[in-house]
C-alpha positions as CSV (number, residue, x, y, z in Angstrom):
1,X,166.9,76.2,165.8
2,X,162.8,75.6,166.6
3,X,161.1,78.1,168.2
4,X,160.7,75.8,170.9
5,X,164.5,75.5,170.9
6,X,165.0,78.8,171.2
7,X,162.4,79.2,174.4
8,X,164.4,76.1,176.2
9,X,167.7,78.2,175.9
10,X,166.3,81.3,177.2
11,X,164.9,79.0,180.1
12,X,168.5,77.7,180.7
13,X,170.0,81.5,180.4
14,X,171.9,80.0,177.4
15,X,173.4,83.0,174.8
16,X,171.0,83.3,171.9
17,X,172.4,84.4,168.5
18,X,169.0,86.6,166.7
19,X,165.9,87.6,168.0
20,X,165.2,87.7,171.8
21,X,162.3,85.1,172.3
22,X,158.8,86.1,172.2
23,X,155.4,84.9,173.9
24,X,152.5,85.9,175.6
25,X,150.9,83.8,178.3
26,X,147.3,84.5,176.7
27,X,146.7,86.5,173.4
28,X,142.9,86.9,173.6
29,X,142.6,89.5,170.6
30,X,141.8,86.4,168.1
31,X,138.8,87.8,166.7
32,X,139.9,90.8,165.6
33,X,143.3,89.7,164.6
34,X,142.3,86.3,163.0
35,X,138.7,86.8,162.6
36,X,138.2,84.0,165.0
37,X,137.0,83.3,168.5
38,X,139.2,82.9,171.2
39,X,138.5,79.0,172.8
40,X,137.8,81.1,176.3
41,X,135.3,83.2,174.4
42,X,132.8,80.1,173.4
43,X,130.4,78.5,174.6
44,X,130.7,74.6,175.0
45,X,127.6,73.2,176.8
46,X,126.3,70.7,174.5
47,X,130.1,69.4,174.4
48,X,128.5,65.9,176.1
49,X,126.0,65.7,173.4
50,X,128.7,65.8,170.3
51,X,129.6,63.3,168.4
52,X,133.3,62.2,168.4
53,X,133.9,63.3,164.8
54,X,132.5,67.0,166.2
55,X,134.7,66.7,168.9
56,X,137.6,66.2,167.1
57,X,136.9,69.1,164.4
58,X,136.8,71.6,167.7
59,X,140.2,69.9,169.0
60,X,141.5,70.5,165.3
61,X,140.1,74.3,165.3
62,X,141.8,75.4,168.8
63,X,144.7,73.6,168.2
64,X,144.8,75.2,164.7
65,X,144.1,79.1,166.7
66,X,146.8,78.8,169.0
67,X,149.3,77.9,165.9
68,X,148.2,80.8,163.9
69,X,148.7,83.5,166.3
70,X,152.3,81.8,167.3
71,X,152.5,82.5,163.3
72,X,151.8,85.8,163.1
73,X,153.2,87.2,165.9
74,X,156.4,84.9,166.0
75,X,155.6,83.1,169.3
76,X,157.9,80.9,170.6
77,X,155.8,78.9,173.2
78,X,152.2,78.2,173.5
79,X,150.2,78.3,176.8
80,X,147.2,76.1,176.2
81,X,143.5,77.8,177.0
82,X,140.7,75.6,176.2
83,X,137.3,74.7,177.6
84,X,137.7,71.2,178.5
85,X,137.7,69.7,181.8
86,X,138.8,65.6,180.9
87,X,142.7,64.9,180.9
88,X,142.2,62.9,177.3
89,X,140.5,65.6,175.2
90,X,143.3,67.9,177.0
91,X,145.6,65.4,175.7
92,X,144.6,65.3,172.0
93,X,144.6,68.6,172.3
94,X,148.3,68.8,172.8
95,X,148.8,65.9,170.8
96,X,147.2,67.8,167.7
97,X,149.6,70.9,168.4
98,X,152.9,69.3,168.5
99,X,151.5,67.0,165.3
100,X,149.8,70.4,163.3
101,X,153.5,72.4,164.0
102,X,155.8,69.7,163.4
103,X,156.8,69.9,167.8
104,X,157.7,73.8,166.4
105,X,156.6,75.5,169.8
106,X,157.7,74.9,173.5
107,X,154.1,73.7,175.0
108,X,152.9,74.3,178.8
109,X,149.8,74.5,180.5
110,X,148.3,75.9,184.0
111,X,149.9,73.8,187.0
112,X,149.9,76.0,190.3
113,X,148.4,74.3,193.0
114,X,149.1,77.2,195.5
115,X,146.7,79.4,196.9
116,X,146.4,82.4,195.0
117,X,145.4,85.9,197.1
118,X,141.9,85.5,197.8
119,X,139.1,87.8,195.6
120,X,136.9,90.3,197.8
121,X,134.4,87.3,198.5
122,X,136.6,85.1,200.3
123,X,139.3,87.5,201.4
124,X,138.3,87.9,205.5
125,X,137.6,84.2,205.8
126,X,141.0,83.1,204.3
127,X,142.6,85.5,205.9
128,X,140.9,84.5,209.5
129,X,141.7,80.9,208.7
130,X,145.1,81.5,208.3
131,X,145.6,82.6,212.2
132,X,142.5,80.0,213.7
133,X,143.1,77.3,211.4
134,X,146.5,77.4,210.0
135,X,147.0,72.8,209.7
136,X,143.8,72.9,208.1
137,X,145.2,74.9,205.5
138,X,148.5,73.2,205.2
139,X,146.4,70.1,204.8
140,X,144.3,71.6,202.0
141,X,147.6,73.1,200.5
142,X,149.4,69.3,200.1
143,X,146.4,68.1,198.8
144,X,146.3,70.3,196.1
145,X,149.8,69.6,195.6
146,X,149.3,65.8,195.3
147,X,146.3,66.4,193.4
148,X,148.0,69.1,190.4
149,X,151.2,66.1,190.5
150,X,149.2,63.9,189.7
151,X,147.2,65.6,187.1
152,X,150.4,66.5,185.2
153,X,152.4,63.7,185.5
154,X,149.6,62.5,182.8
155,X,150.6,64.6,180.0
156,X,154.5,64.6,181.4
157,X,154.5,60.9,180.9
158,X,152.8,60.7,177.4
159,X,155.8,63.4,176.7
160,X,152.7,66.3,175.6
161,X,154.2,69.0,178.0
162,X,157.4,71.1,178.3
163,X,156.6,73.2,180.9
164,X,154.7,73.8,183.9
165,X,153.0,77.6,184.3
166,X,152.2,78.4,187.4
167,X,150.0,81.1,187.4
168,X,149.0,82.2,191.1
169,X,149.1,85.4,192.1
170,X,150.4,86.5,195.4
171,X,150.2,90.6,194.9
172,X,148.6,93.5,194.8
173,X,150.5,96.3,193.2
174,X,151.1,98.2,196.6
175,X,152.6,94.8,198.6
176,X,152.0,91.3,198.2
177,X,148.9,89.8,199.8
178,X,151.0,87.5,202.4
179,X,153.6,88.5,204.4
180,X,157.4,87.0,204.1
181,X,156.1,85.1,207.3
182,X,152.5,83.9,205.9
183,X,154.2,83.1,202.1
184,X,156.5,81.3,204.2
185,X,154.2,79.0,206.1
186,X,151.3,79.1,203.3
187,X,153.0,78.7,199.7
188,X,156.7,78.9,199.8
189,X,157.0,74.7,200.8
190,X,154.5,74.0,198.9
191,X,155.5,76.0,195.5
192,X,159.2,74.8,196.4
193,X,158.3,71.3,196.3
194,X,155.9,71.1,193.3
195,X,158.7,72.9,190.9
196,X,161.0,70.1,192.2
197,X,158.3,67.6,191.1
198,X,157.6,69.3,187.9
199,X,161.5,69.4,186.7
200,X,161.8,65.4,187.8
201,X,158.9,64.6,185.3
202,X,161.4,66.8,183.2
203,X,159.4,70.3,182.8
204,X,160.4,72.9,182.9
205,X,158.4,75.9,185.0
206,X,157.9,79.0,185.0
207,X,155.7,81.1,188.1
208,X,153.7,83.8,187.2
209,X,152.6,86.1,190.0
210,X,151.6,90.7,188.9
211,X,151.7,92.8,191.2
212,X,154.9,93.8,194.2
213,X,156.5,90.7,194.1
214,X,159.9,92.3,195.5
215,X,159.2,91.7,199.3
216,X,158.7,88.2,198.6
217,X,161.4,87.5,195.5
218,X,164.3,85.8,197.4
219,X,161.5,83.4,198.9
220,X,159.9,83.4,194.9
221,X,163.6,82.7,193.8
222,X,164.6,80.0,196.8
223,X,162.2,77.5,195.2
224,X,164.1,77.7,191.6
225,X,161.3,78.1,189.2
226,X,163.5,78.2,185.6
227,X,161.7,81.6,185.0
228,X,159.8,84.4,186.7
229,X,156.6,86.1,185.0
230,X,155.7,89.0,184.5
231,X,157.7,91.8,185.9
232,X,155.0,94.1,186.6
233,X,155.9,97.6,186.2
234,X,152.5,98.7,187.9
235,X,153.8,97.1,190.7
236,X,157.1,99.1,191.3
237,X,159.1,95.9,189.4
238,X,162.3,96.9,187.7
239,X,163.3,94.5,185.3
240,X,167.0,95.8,185.6
241,X,166.5,95.4,189.9
242,X,165.5,91.6,189.2
243,X,168.3,90.6,186.8
244,X,170.9,92.2,188.9
245,X,169.4,90.5,191.5
246,X,168.1,87.2,190.6
247,X,169.8,87.0,186.5
248,X,172.3,84.3,187.1
249,X,169.4,82.3,188.4
250,X,166.8,82.6,186.5
251,X,164.9,83.6,183.2
252,X,163.2,86.7,183.1
253,X,159.9,87.5,181.5
254,X,157.4,90.3,180.8
255,X,157.8,93.7,182.2
256,X,156.3,95.6,179.2
257,X,153.7,97.9,181.0
258,X,150.1,96.6,180.1
259,X,148.4,100.1,181.5
260,X,150.8,102.3,179.2
261,X,149.7,100.0,176.1
262,X,145.9,100.6,177.1
263,X,145.6,103.9,178.1
264,X,149.2,105.7,176.9
265,X,150.5,107.9,174.3
266,X,151.8,105.8,171.7
267,X,155.2,107.6,172.1
268,X,155.0,106.1,176.0
269,X,154.7,102.8,175.1
270,X,157.4,103.2,172.6
271,X,159.3,104.4,175.6
272,X,158.6,101.1,178.1
273,X,159.0,98.8,175.3
274,X,162.5,100.3,174.3
275,X,163.2,100.3,178.2
276,X,161.9,96.6,178.4
277,X,164.4,95.6,175.6
278,X,167.3,97.2,176.8
279,X,167.2,96.5,180.4
280,X,166.6,92.6,179.6
281,X,168.8,92.4,176.8
282,X,171.4,94.1,178.7
283,X,175.0,91.9,178.2
284,X,173.8,90.0,175.9
285,X,173.5,86.9,178.1
286,X,170.5,85.5,177.3
287,X,167.6,84.5,179.9
288,X,165.3,87.1,179.4
289,X,162.1,86.7,177.3
290,X,159.8,89.5,176.2
291,X,156.1,89.9,176.7
292,X,154.0,92.1,178.3
293,X,153.6,92.5,182.0
294,X,150.4,90.0,182.0
295,X,148.6,89.0,178.8
296,X,147.0,91.0,175.3
297,X,144.0,90.9,177.2
298,X,140.6,91.9,176.2
299,X,140.1,95.4,176.4
300,X,143.9,96.1,174.8
301,X,143.9,97.9,171.5
302,X,145.2,95.2,168.7
303,X,147.4,98.1,167.6
304,X,149.6,99.0,170.3
305,X,150.4,94.7,171.0
306,X,151.3,94.9,167.2
307,X,153.3,97.9,167.4
308,X,154.9,95.9,171.0
309,X,155.3,93.5,167.8
310,X,156.7,95.8,165.4
311,X,159.3,97.2,168.0
312,X,160.6,94.1,169.1
313,X,160.8,92.5,165.5
314,X,163.2,95.5,164.2
315,X,164.9,95.7,167.8
316,X,164.6,93.1,169.9
317,X,168.2,91.2,168.2
318,X,171.2,89.9,169.8
319,X,174.1,91.0,167.6
């Protein structure tokens, strides 16, 4: 099987022989690992002045970097990151990755129109609006959904995407920002509808949110994404518990503790990596994809991620 085929089997919760599929939502440490700057850490302020050949060089280079990361760390999927705004250029990047890799990897991009929990600058105003102008917020949510649907359909119709990753965060470590009642009013109907639309386009869906998802887990599952990421242990989320509750309905992705990878001892990291593999692989039933509980972010020591990768390589194998 190709990496893409194995990843899809996991999303469909089908049994897999061999290694558990692995990927990271973002791998920022490309400079240290490969000697090349990550696309989101570059400046493209002169993009509009570039000749077509210059633009093509940058698209090829970014595509090549995505593939090099996937090849080095045995990733089964690529979540594209880029500095581009126009759909034609993004489409060319997706097409280039497909061609350069011979369609080896599952390709996805961010496609979440639902409200994230607001940042500190907007939290008070957004909270007040939920109570004082609920219909206005719902109108915005609907418009966001329509815009995202139209945007992603452009790539789906051209067969450039395999999946949509919905990356709006809803939760703090202690609890969700949205109570279950507010989630039901402002998130759930739009999340469920956009997932339905993406599925009708032929796309798989992965819903990402950090933090403590347990009070809204039932509502997330009811939206029927193919997979749930990141099962954050820093938010008290147990992979074993979520698998028991929804492992027959959702593929589960993540759960290796990023906080320990950054600040824990090597022994603590090793123990947590093995725990995540054991919990995810329990029952040998598929429906599990190995990854960190967030991403390989700037500031995380490369040697810690490479420790995680070595343990997966040696032990993350279905017998």
